[in-house]
C-alpha positions, 0 to 999 in steps of 0.5 A: 444501444446494441454492443456492436454500436457502442463498441464502435462509438467507443472506438471512435472516441478512442481514436479521437483522444489518441489525436489530442493533447489528452494522451500527452497530458495522461502521460505527463500526469502519470509521470508526475504522479510516479514521481511524487509517490516515490518521494513519499517513500511509500510501502507496498500493502505486502510490506506493511503487512509483514511489518504488522506482523513483526510488531504483533510478534514483538508485543507478545514477546514483550508481554511474555518478557514482562510477565517473567521479569515480574515472576522473577522478581516475586521469586527473589522478594520471597527469598 
């Protein structure tokens, strides 16, 4: 099928769909999904990645602090 014929067919189908309830169904479905997603309290990938990095840094800091506490406890027992 050549490109102009395909584009013409696509345009005709598009025009037919514009005159059917499919457009209203799509709008209603988008609104429903949007409402549902907003109630789920989802976060963006960017927000997730930022929080993940904060968690990684926090875990590293906790590991360092635990090691430091162990050193101080050993030093105290040695005295």
